[in-house]
N, C-alpha and C positions, 0 to 999 in steps of 0.2 A: 504494500500500500504506500502511495506517495503522500508524505506529510505536507500540509499547507505551509507556505513560506510567509515570513513577515518581511515587509519591504521597509528599508531604512530611508526612503526618499523624503518622507515627511519632515524629518529633522534636518536632512540635508538642504531642504528648501527654505529653511529659516534664515533671516538676516543674521550675520555673525560679525562679532568684533571681540578681540581680546587684546592683551597688552604685548603680544609677541611681535617680532620684527616685521611680519607681514602686514600688521595692522597699525603699528606705531613706527612710521618710517623716518621720523625725525624727533629725537628726544631732547628735551631742554637740558642743557648743561649748567646754566645759570639762570637766576630769576630774571625775567624779562625776555628770555629766548622764546622763539616760536616753536610750538609743537605741531606736527603734521600727522594726522591719523586717518585711517581708512575704514570703511564699512564694506563688507562683502554682501551683496544683495543677489541671491540666486535668481535666475530668470523666471522661475516659477512665481516669484513675488516681484511686483513692480511698484514704483512710487513716482509721483510727479515731482515731489520736492523731498529733499533730505536735509535736515538741519542738525547741527550739533549744539547741545546746550551744555555750558560749562559755568563754573563758579569763579568769580574774581572778587576777592575781599569780602566773601560771604554773600555776594549778590549774584543771582543767575543771569547769564547773558547767552546769546545765541549767534551762530554764524551759519550762512548757507554753505552746504557742501556742493561740490561739482563732480561730474563724472570724470574719473581719473583714468579708467581702463575698462575695456570690455573684452570678455572672452566668450567662448562658445557656451559656457555654463553660467557665468556670473557677470554682473556689472559692479565695478568697484567705485565707490564714492569717496572723495577726499575733502577734508576740512582742515583749516589752519586756525590756530588761536594762540594768543600770548599767555605764557605761564608766569604769573607774578606772585604766586604763593608756593610755599614748599611742597604742599600737596594740593592738587587740583582735581575736583570731581567733575565728571562729564558723562553724558549719555546722548543717544541719538533719537531723533524724532522723524518718522516717515509719514508723509502726507500724500493722499491721493493714490491713484492706481489701485491695484489689488490690496495694497497695504492698508488703505483707508487712513486710519489714525492709529499709529503704532509707536510706542516707546520701545527702544532696545537698550537694555542695560545689562549688567553682568549676570543677572538671573535669566535673561532671555527677552522675549517680546511680550508686550502687554498692551491691550487696547484701552486701558484705564490709566488714570494719573498714578504716578509712582513716587515714592520718597527718594531722598538722596542717599540713604545709607547703602544702597545696593548699586551705586554707580561704579563706573570704571574710575581708576585713580592714577594720575601721573605724578611722580615726584621728580625733584630736580637733583642732578648730579649723580655720583656713583651710588650704586645700590648694594654693593657687597663685593667681596673678592671673586674674580672670575673663576679661579681654580675650584671654588666651592661648587659651582654648577655642574662640574664634571665629576662629582664625587659620589662614592658610596661610603657612608659612615658606619663604623663598627664600634658599638658602645661596650666598654669594659668596666665592670665593677671590680676594682683591683684585688680585693681580698679573695675573690672567687674565681679568678681566671687562671693564674699559674703561679707557682711558688719556686723561687730560687733557693729557698732555705734561709733567707735573711732573718725572718722572725724566729727561726729555731734557735738562733744564737743571740737574740736580743731579749733583754729582760721585758717580760710582758707587763703591761699596765694592770692595775688592780681590777679594772672593770672587765678585762678580757676573759672569755670562756673558751678554752681551747677545744676545737673540733677537728676530727680527722678528715682529710681530703676524701670526698665522695660521700660522706655522711650527709643525710638530708638536714637542712636547717629546721629549727623548731617551728618556724613559721609564725606561730602566735604563742606567746608565753614570755615569762620574765627574761629568759636568756636571749630572746630574739635579736635585739640590737647589739648584743655583746659577743656573739659567736664569732670567733676568730679562726679562720682556716689557713691563714699564712700566705695568701697571694701577695705579690709585691711587684714593683716596677721592673726589676731585672727579670722576673719571670715572664712578664709581658714581652720584654725585649727578646728573650730566648724563643718566643713563639710568634715573632713577626712573620715568619714564613707562612704560618697558618692564616694570619690576617690577610696577607697578600693572596693566598690560594683561594680564599673565599671570594675575592674580587673587590675587597674594600681598599680604599686609598686614604682614608682619614680614620684616626683612632681618637675616640672621645672617652676620656677618663672621668669617672665620677670622683668626688673630692679626694685629694691626696694630702690634706693638712692634718697635723696632729689633732686628735679629738677624743671624745669619751665614748665612742661607738665605732662599729665597723662600717657604718654607712658614711660617717665623717661629715655629715651636714651640721654637726655641732662643734665646729672648730674651736680649739683652745688657743690657737695663734695662726696668723697668716704669714709669719716670718720665715717659715721653713717647711720643707716636705717631711712628713711623718717618718721618723727613723724606722718604724716597723715596715715601711714600704721601700726603705733604702736611702732615704734622705735626698738632699739636693743633688748629690752626685748621680744618683740613680735616675732622677728625672732628666738631668743634663745628658746622660748617656743614652737613655731611651729616645730623647728627641733627636740626638745626632744619628742614632741607628735608623730611626724612622725616616729622617730626611735623606739619608744616604740611599734609601730604597725608593725615594719619591713619595713617601707617605707624609701626611700632615698630622699634627697632634693638638688636641683641644683639651683644655682643663674645665673644671666645674667650680663656680664661685657663687657663694651666697651673699647677696647684697641686702637681703631683707632682715637677716638675723645672724647672730653668732651663737656659740654654745655658752651656757651659763658659767662655765669654767674658763671662758676666754679671758686672756690677760686684760683686755680692755674692760670687760664687764666686772672683773674682780676689783680693778682699780676704781671703777665707778661706784661700786657698792661700798668700798672701804672709805671713800673720801668724797663727800658731797662737793668739794671744791676742785676735784680733779678734772682736767679737760675732758676725759672720757665720760664724765657724768652726762654731758650733753649728747652723747652718742645713742642714748636709750631713752625710753619713756618711763620715768619713775612716777608712780601715782599710787598713793596708799589706798585709794578706793578700788583698785584692781586686786583681785586675789594674788597674793605673793608680793604685791607692791610694785609691779612693773608689767608693761605690756609684753606679750610673747606671741610666737607663731601659733595660731589656733588654740591658744590657752596652754600650750606645753611650756612649762616654766623652765625647762632646760634649754629653751631657744628664745632668748630675749630679743625683741624687735629693735631694729636700728632706726634712729631719727636722722633723716637726711636734711634737716634744717641746719645741721652742724657743718660749718665750713671746715673744721679740723677733720671731721670724718671724711669729707671729700679728699683732703690731702693724704690721709692714711691709705684710702683705697686707690688713689692714683698711683701710689708707690706699689701696692700689691699687684694691680693690673699689669703694670709695666715690668715689674721684677720677673714675673714668670714668663712673660713674652721674651724677655732677655735670656731666660734660661732655655728657651727653645719652643715654647708653645706658639701655635699659629692662630689661636683664638680662644674664646670662652663660651661655654654654655652657662647661662645665668639662671640660678635656681629661683623658683617661685617669683618670676619677674613680674607677674601681674599684681603682686602685693607690695612691691618695693615703693616706699615713700607714700603709701596710702594709709592714712590713719584718721578716722573720724572726719573732721572737716578739712583735712590737709590732703592735697593730691599733687605731688611733685613727680609722679611717675614718668611722664614724658620728658621732663627736664633732666631727670637722672639718666634716662635712657640716652638722650642726646649727649649728655656730659660723658657717659661711659664710652660712647662711640668716639668722641673726641680724644679720649685717653688712649684708646687702643689703635688709633690710626688705621692702617690697612688690614688689621686682623679681623677675624670673624666674630660676630656676636649673635648667638642664638638664645632666644628666651624660652624658658619653660613657661607654658601657659596651658591650663587645664580646661578652659571653657572658651567663651567668645573673645578671641584675641584681636578682632578687627580694629577696634578703636585704638589699639596700642601699636599698630603697624603702619599708620598713615603719616608718620613723621620721619625724622632722620635719626632714629634710635636703633632698635634691634634690627638686624638684617632679615631675620625670619624667626619663626617659632617652632617648637616641637608641636606638630599638628595633631593633637589628641582629638579635638572636637570635629575638625573638618576632614579627617582621614581615618584615624584609628577607630573612633566610636562608630562611624557609619559602616566600616568594614566588619567590625565585630557583629553588628546587628544583621548584616547580610550573610556572613559566612559562619554564623553560630552553629555549633554542633547540634545534632538532632535530638539527643537525649536531654530531657528538661531538668532532671534533678541534679544539678551541678552547682558548684560554688558561685560561678559567674552569674547565674540567674537569680541569686539572692541579693546581690549588691553590685551596683555599677557606678563606682567612683562617686560616692556621696549620695546616690539615689538608690534607696533600699528596695525598689521594685525589681532590680536586677536588669540583665541585658535582654531586651526584647528581640524577637526574630522578625525582621522586616524584609520587604522585597526590594528588588533593584530600583524601582521608581523612587522609593524613599531614600535609598543610598545615593543615587545621583542627585536628588534634591538637596540632601545634606552637604555633599561635596561642593555643589554649586553655590549653596548659600554661604559657605565659609570662604569662598573665593571672592564673592561679591563685596565691593567696598574695600578691597585690599589691593595695593599696587602690585602689578604683575610680577615685578622683580622680587617682591617679598614672598609671593606665592612660590616662585622658583627657588628661593633661598630657604624656604621652610622645610622641615624634616618630615617626610612620610614615614611613620612608624607604625608597626603592628603591635608593638609592646615595648616595654622598657623595664628598668629595675623597680619601678613603682607600681606595676600592674601585673595581672596574670600573663603567663606566656601564651602567645597566639596559638601554639599547637594545642594547648588545653582548651582554648576558646573554640577553635575550628573542629577539633576532634579527630581529623584524619590528615594524612600527608597530602592527599589530593587537594583538599580545601586550603590547606596551608600554602600550597604552591600557587593557587589562584590568588591568595592574598599577597604573596611575594611578587607575583607577576604585576599586580596593580601597583604595588609599592615601587616597582622599577619603571613603570610606564606612565603613571599620572604625573602631572607637573609637581615638582618638588624634589628634594634630595633624599634618597632612601637612607634610613638608619636601621641597622640590624643590631639587636642586643645579642652579645656573645652567647653562643649556644643555640640560638634559633636555627642556625644552619644545620644543626644536628638533631633538631626536633625535641630539644629539652622542653619539659613541661613544668607547670606550676600554676596553682589555682588563684593566687593573689600575690601581691608584690614581694613581701618578705619570703614567702614560700617558694617564689620563683627565682630567688637569688642563689641558685645552685652552683656548685663548682663544675668547671669544665671536665668532662670525663675523658681525660687524656689516655687512660689505660684501657678503656672499654671499646669494644667494636662499635663502629659507626654505621649509620645507614648511608652507605656510599652512593647509592642511587639517588637518594634525596639530595645529598650534598652536591652531586653532579648537576642536578637541576638548578640548585641555587647558584652555582658557579655560571651556568649557562645564562641565567637571567641577569646576574650582575654584569656579565660580559656584554650583553645587549645594552644595558644602561650606560656602560662606560664607552661604547663604540658608536652609538647612534646619536648624532647631534640633535635630532628632532626630539629625543626623549629628555635631553637636558634643557633645551631652549625653545622647542617648538610650541605652537599654539595648540589649543584643545577644542575639539568639537565632538560632543556626544551625538552618535548617530542611531543608537538603539538602546532602549531600556525596557525590560520586562521583569517579571517576578524573578526569573532565574538566570538572566543574561544581561550583560552590559557591553556595549561596543562604542568605541570612540576613535577619532583620528588625532594623531599628533603630526603637526605640519610645520615645515619651513618652506622657503621659496625653492629649496633644492631637493626636499625629501618629504614624502607623505607616507605615514605608517597607519595601518589599521589594526586595532587591538580588540580582541574579544575575550571576555571573562565570563565563565559560566559556573554557577554553583551546583547545578543539576542539569539533567537532560532538558531540552527546550525545543520549540519549533525551529526549523531551519530559518536562517535569516538571508534574505535576498538583497544584494547590493548591486549598484551599477558598475562595480569595479571588476572587469573581466580578466585583467592581467595582474596577478599578484604573486610575488616571490615570498615563499614561506621562510620566516626567520626563526620562529619558535612554534611548536605545536604541529598541527596537521595542515595539509593542503586544503585550499578552498576550490571547489569545482565550479567554474564558470560564474563566479561571483556569489555562489551560495555557500554560506559559512557552515562549518560543522555544527551538529546539534547535540553532541555528547556533553556530559558533564558529571562531576566537576572537571573542568578543563580550562586551559589558557592558551591563547594563540596570538602571534604577532606576524603581520604580513607587510611587505613593502609594496605599495601600489606603483605600478610602472606606467 
C-alpha cells in the first residue's frame, strides 16, 4: 500500500527573513551606519508594497522596500535604514496582492497587529569571537572526568568525602556536594585525545577555584586554582596543551555570589568597616543576616553597586585569561546585580565584556533570556529554554513513571510529552527578539551538570541520536556534557555527575554516530552561519533548511514513524542518514537525516 505524502510547499511559500548573511547584506559597524536587509517573498505570495518598520530612539519609523532581485522561485525585496541605537528592532509589512495585510516578524507572518518583542534585532559592531561559531563545546566537571592522582597525594579538606572512581554519586543526601572522586586538570590534559576524537574543539570547565564542595560554585578565593585540581601550574599546562592541539579553553565564574567561607565574605563579617563589607547585602531582617542565592546561606549574594568589587573582578577576569583561558561561562547570569528595586544586570554584562576584550562570554540562563541578549553584554546563553526544554518534551521516553516526569526544573508537574508543532513553536519563540548573532553564539545543549542526562530523558540510543542531530544542525553552538557521547545516564543533576568510565567497554557504534554528527557540524559552513527555514512540522517529524548563498542543506528529524514527506527538491546528496527518493523523504523513525540540495 502506498502511504499518502505530506507536501512541504506551504511553509516554503511563506515570506522569510532572518539575520543571516543572505538577509542582512550590510551590517552596521558603528552607530549611524546604514543597514541593508532583504525579504524573500516566494512567488506563491505577492505584494504590491513592502515596507520595513524599525525603531529609532524608541519611536517606530518606516521605509519603502524595493525589488532587489528576482529568481524563478522568489522575489527579493531590499530596504535600507540608519542604525542609531545599539540594538534596533525591525519587522516587515506586506500590503496588497495575495499578501493582503501581513506583518512578518521573527515568529513568522501575521494578519493582525503584533508587538515589538518578537521583532528581528540588529546590533552594532562585533558580536563575538568568530572561532566560536565553528565550535563544538565539551563540558567537563573536573572532579568526575579523569584523575592524574594529584588528590591522592594532597591533604584532603575537612569537608571532602572520598569516593572510589566508578562508584555512583549519592545523588541526594548529606554527602552529595562533598563527594570527592579525585578528577583534576592534569587528568583532563592526559585525555585531550578523547576530547578531540569526539569532535569537540572547545573545553568548558566548571569552576576550578578552591571551595567547600566538589561543585566549587562556593569559592573561598578567586586568587588561585584549587590545589586539589593541580593549582595554577596545572591550568597553565592544560591551556598550553589544548592550544597546541587547536583547542580553546573556557572557565566558569560566579559573579552573583561567593561561598560563605570566601576570604572577602569573612572579612566583611568580621569588620563592618572593611571595604569588603560593601560587596554583600547585610540586612538583619533577612534570615542569617544577609542576602544569599535562593536562600542558601552558604552562597552570599554580591552587591554590584560597589566600585571596589568591580576592581577585584576585573583582576580575576583578566588573570585567568592571562593564564590561558579563551573565555568565560558566567554562572546564574540572569540574577547578577538584580536585587529588589536594583537592576544593574545589563550594565554589569557590558562592563564584563569590556574587561575580557576579544574573549568569549556565555551566560547561564535558565528561563526567558531574550531581554538580556539585546545589548552589548553576553555573546550568547546556555539555551535551556529555547532548545533543551523543547527537545526534552518532544523526545521524552515512552514510559511515564520516571524521575523527569515528576519535576522539570522548578515546575513540579514534570516534563510533558509534546508534539513537533509545539517544539518548533518553542524554538521559534526563543529566537524571536534576539539578535541573530546571539542566536548563533548561544549553546545548544541537551543536558549539563545541573540537569538529568539526555539519555535518561530520551530512553533509547535512537532518540538520543535524533537529539544530537538537532543539536548539531539548528542555529547555535553545540555543547556536549562529558559522557553523553557514551550514553551515560542520570535522572537529575547531582545524580548525573558520574565519573567517566575509562575502564569499561563503550558503545562504539553510538560513539561513531556522535563523531559523524560533530564532523558534519565542524565541516559544513551552513550549519555554523546559515539561515533557518522550517519546512515541515508534524507530531513526529520536523524538517528545516539551513542556507547560505553557497550551500543549502535539508534536515529531517523524526521521533517515530510518520507519513512520507514530499519536497520539490529532486536532486539531493545524502550527508547523514538514508537517501531520499525523488524528493520524498524517508518515513522511518526514530531517525535523523541531512541532505545537500544540488
